[in-house]
C-alpha positions as CSV (number, residue, x, y, z in Angstrom):
1,M,0.0,-0.1,-0.1
2,T,1.3,3.4,-0.8
3,L,2.2,5.6,2.1
4,C,1.8,8.8,0.2
5,L,-0.4,10.7,-2.0
6,D,0.2,13.8,-4.3
7,L,-2.6,16.5,-3.9
8,Q,-3.5,16.1,-7.5
9,D,-4.3,12.3,-6.9
10,I,-6.3,12.7,-3.7
11,Q,-10.1,11.8,-4.0
12,S,-13.0,12.0,-1.7
13,R,-12.8,8.2,-1.2
14,H,-9.4,8.9,0.4
15,A,-10.9,10.6,3.4
16,P,-10.1,8.0,5.7
17,E,-6.5,8.1,4.7
18,T,-5.9,11.8,4.4
19,G,-8.1,13.5,6.8
20,G,-10.4,16.4,6.1
21,K,-7.6,19.3,6.0
22,A,-5.7,17.6,3.4
23,L,-8.6,16.4,1.4
24,A,-10.2,19.8,1.2
25,L,-7.1,21.3,0.1
26,A,-6.6,18.7,-2.6
27,L,-9.9,19.5,-4.0
28,L,-9.3,22.9,-4.0
29,F,-5.7,22.5,-5.7
30,Q,-7.5,20.1,-8.4
31,Q,-10.1,22.9,-9.1
32,G,-7.4,25.3,-9.8
33,F,-7.4,27.3,-6.6
34,S,-4.1,28.9,-5.5
35,V,-2.9,26.0,-3.3
36,P,0.9,25.2,-2.7
37,D,1.6,21.8,-4.2
38,G,2.6,18.9,-2.1
39,L,1.8,15.5,-0.6
40,C,-0.3,13.8,2.0
41,I,1.6,11.2,4.3
42,L,-1.6,8.9,4.9
43,T,-2.6,7.2,8.1
44,E,-1.1,4.1,7.1
45,A,2.3,5.7,7.9
46,Y,1.4,6.6,11.2
47,R,-0.2,3.0,12.1
48,R,2.9,1.5,10.7
49,F,5.0,3.8,12.8
50,V,3.2,2.8,16.2
51,D,2.6,-0.9,15.3
52,S,6.2,-1.5,14.0
53,T,7.7,0.3,17.3
54,S,5.4,-1.0,20.0
55,L,4.1,2.5,20.3
56,A,0.4,1.4,20.0
57,E,0.8,-0.9,22.8
58,R,2.5,1.5,25.1
59,I,0.0,4.3,24.2
60,R,-2.8,1.6,25.4
61,L,-0.8,1.3,28.6
62,E,-0.9,4.9,29.4
63,L,-4.4,5.4,28.6
64,S,-5.2,2.3,30.9
65,R,-3.6,3.6,34.0
66,K,-6.9,5.0,34.9
67,E,-10.4,5.4,33.5
68,F,-10.2,8.3,31.0
69,H,-13.2,10.3,32.1
70,R,-11.8,9.9,35.8
71,M,-8.6,11.5,34.9
72,R,-8.1,15.0,36.6
73,W,-6.5,17.5,34.3
74,D,-3.0,17.1,35.6
75,E,-3.4,13.5,35.5
76,L,-4.3,14.0,31.9
77,W,-1.7,16.4,31.1
78,D,0.9,14.0,32.4
79,T,-0.3,11.1,30.4
80,S,-0.4,13.3,27.4
81,M,3.3,14.4,28.1
82,R,4.6,10.8,28.5
83,I,3.0,9.8,25.3
84,R,4.3,12.8,23.2
85,H,7.7,12.1,24.6
86,L,7.3,8.4,23.3
87,F,7.1,9.7,19.7
88,T,10.2,11.9,20.2
89,K,12.6,9.3,21.4
90,T,11.3,6.6,19.1
91,P,13.3,6.5,15.8
92,F,11.8,5.8,12.4
93,P,12.0,2.0,11.5
94,R,14.4,1.9,8.5
95,E,12.1,0.7,5.7
96,L,9.4,3.3,6.9
97,E,12.0,6.1,6.6
98,S,13.2,5.0,3.2
99,M,9.8,5.1,1.9
100,L,8.9,8.5,3.2
101,T,12.1,9.8,2.3
102,E,12.2,8.7,-1.4
103,D,8.3,10.0,-1.8
104,I,9.2,13.5,-0.2
105,K,12.5,14.0,-2.2
106,E,10.6,12.8,-5.3
107,K,7.7,15.2,-5.0
108,L,9.3,18.4,-3.2
109,G,13.3,17.7,-3.7
110,E,15.2,20.4,-1.2
111,D,12.2,23.0,-1.2
112,T,11.3,24.6,2.0
113,V,8.1,23.2,3.4
114,A,5.1,23.4,5.7
115,V,4.6,20.1,7.6
116,R,0.7,20.4,8.7
117,S,-1.7,18.1,10.6
118,S,-4.7,16.4,9.0
119,A,-6.2,14.0,11.6
120,I,-9.2,12.0,10.4
121,G,-12.3,14.2,11.1
122,E,-10.3,17.5,11.2
123,D,-11.9,20.4,9.2
124,S,-15.0,18.4,8.4
125,H,-18.5,19.5,8.2
126,E,-19.3,18.4,11.9
127,L,-15.7,18.8,13.7
128,S,-13.0,21.6,13.5
129,F,-10.0,20.8,15.8
130,A,-8.8,24.1,15.0
131,D,-5.4,24.8,16.5
132,L,-5.4,21.3,18.7
133,H,-2.7,19.7,16.6
134,E,0.7,20.9,15.3
135,S,1.7,22.4,12.2
136,V,5.4,23.5,11.4
137,L,6.5,25.8,8.9
138,N,9.7,26.8,6.8
139,V,11.2,23.4,7.3
140,K,13.9,22.3,5.0
141,G,15.7,18.9,4.5
142,T,14.0,15.3,4.7
143,S,15.5,14.4,7.9
144,S,14.2,17.7,9.4
145,I,10.9,16.8,7.6
146,L,10.3,13.8,9.0
147,G,11.4,14.9,12.6
148,Q,8.6,17.2,12.2
149,V,6.1,14.5,11.2
150,K,6.7,12.9,14.4
151,R,5.9,16.0,16.1
152,V,2.7,16.2,14.1
153,W,1.8,12.8,15.2
154,A,2.6,13.3,18.7
155,S,0.1,16.2,18.7
156,L,-2.9,13.8,18.3
157,W,-2.1,13.2,22.0
158,S,-1.9,16.6,23.5
159,D,-4.2,17.0,26.5
160,T,-6.6,19.6,24.5
161,A,-7.0,17.1,21.6
162,L,-7.7,14.2,23.9
163,L,-10.3,16.4,26.0
164,Y,-12.0,17.5,22.7
165,R,-12.1,14.0,21.4
166,Q,-13.6,12.8,24.8
167,K,-16.1,15.8,24.9
168,L,-17.4,14.7,21.3
169,G,-17.5,11.0,22.4
170,L,-14.8,10.0,19.8
171,E,-12.7,6.7,20.2
172,V,-9.3,8.1,21.4
173,E,-7.4,4.7,20.9
174,S,-8.5,4.5,17.2
175,S,-7.2,8.0,16.4
176,A,-4.9,8.4,13.3
177,M,-2.9,11.6,11.9
178,A,-2.2,11.9,8.2
179,V,0.3,14.8,7.5
180,L,0.1,17.3,4.8
181,V,3.7,18.3,3.4
182,Q,3.5,21.4,1.2
183,R,5.8,23.8,-0.4
184,F,6.0,26.8,2.0
185,I,5.0,30.1,0.7
186,P,6.3,33.1,2.8
187,G,3.3,35.5,3.5
188,T,3.4,39.1,4.4
189,C,-0.2,38.4,5.7
190,S,-2.3,35.5,6.3
191,G,-6.3,35.5,6.6
192,V,-9.2,33.0,7.0
193,V,-12.5,33.5,5.1
194,F,-16.1,32.5,6.5
195,S,-18.7,32.5,3.6
196,Q,-21.0,32.4,6.7
197,S,-20.0,33.8,10.0
198,P,-20.2,31.5,12.8
199,L,-21.9,34.2,14.8
200,D,-24.4,35.4,12.2
201,P,-25.4,33.3,9.4
202,N,-26.5,36.4,7.4
203,V,-22.8,37.8,7.3
204,A,-19.5,36.9,5.7
205,V,-16.4,37.5,7.5
206,I,-12.7,38.0,6.4
207,E,-10.1,37.9,9.4
208,A,-6.3,38.6,8.7
209,V,-3.4,39.5,10.5
210,S,0.0,40.5,9.2
211,G,2.7,37.6,9.1
212,L,2.0,34.0,9.3
213,A,-1.4,32.4,10.1
214,K,-0.2,31.1,13.2
215,G,-1.1,34.5,15.2
216,L,-4.5,34.5,13.5
217,V,-5.2,30.7,14.6
218,A,-3.9,31.5,18.3
219,C,-6.3,34.8,18.3
220,R,-9.3,32.8,17.3
221,S,-8.7,30.2,19.9
222,C,-8.3,32.4,22.6
223,S,-11.1,34.8,21.5
224,P,-14.3,34.9,23.9
225,G,-17.0,32.5,22.8
226,R,-14.9,30.6,20.1
């Protein structure tokens, strides 16, 4: 099974493998919108990583220390930190690293890229996950890209992401993460357009900040009522 798909090759049927963000951007790219080219590292790569390194079993062990809904916030935070640390210190299996390196080099060469989360359900009609998972900008070199891919995978287990999934009644242990790797476009300003305002369905809204989009997302996630 392939572990990566070009944006031009992603179709709606690939949603369980690409996540909502990668699928949405791929469809826009294919319709001629100005979306930076790139590829999606599929959820299969994540599953191979956690299964072949025994991380999946260690994650289950961490989550079984106490019933999830009975964890205090500090206990959940500690659990999240331990799981994310496992990702940081666990090296890529050689075969998996080789396959991903080949795909990234073939598609993007030595270009500087953005490494972006695309979890299952993220940016869907029902769920948002805005600012819950990592995205890393201005990354260069395949070894650095793969290091940031692990960082994005690990963010699936942040305390806020775990709480969000619990609140929505989602199955935590079956969570998986795809990763979108796109050519990086330096921006002097960034924005988001709502064709329908979250607060007033009769109004369209454009929100923007100077610089990169991280500041905009952080602003929106901290705003009252958001």
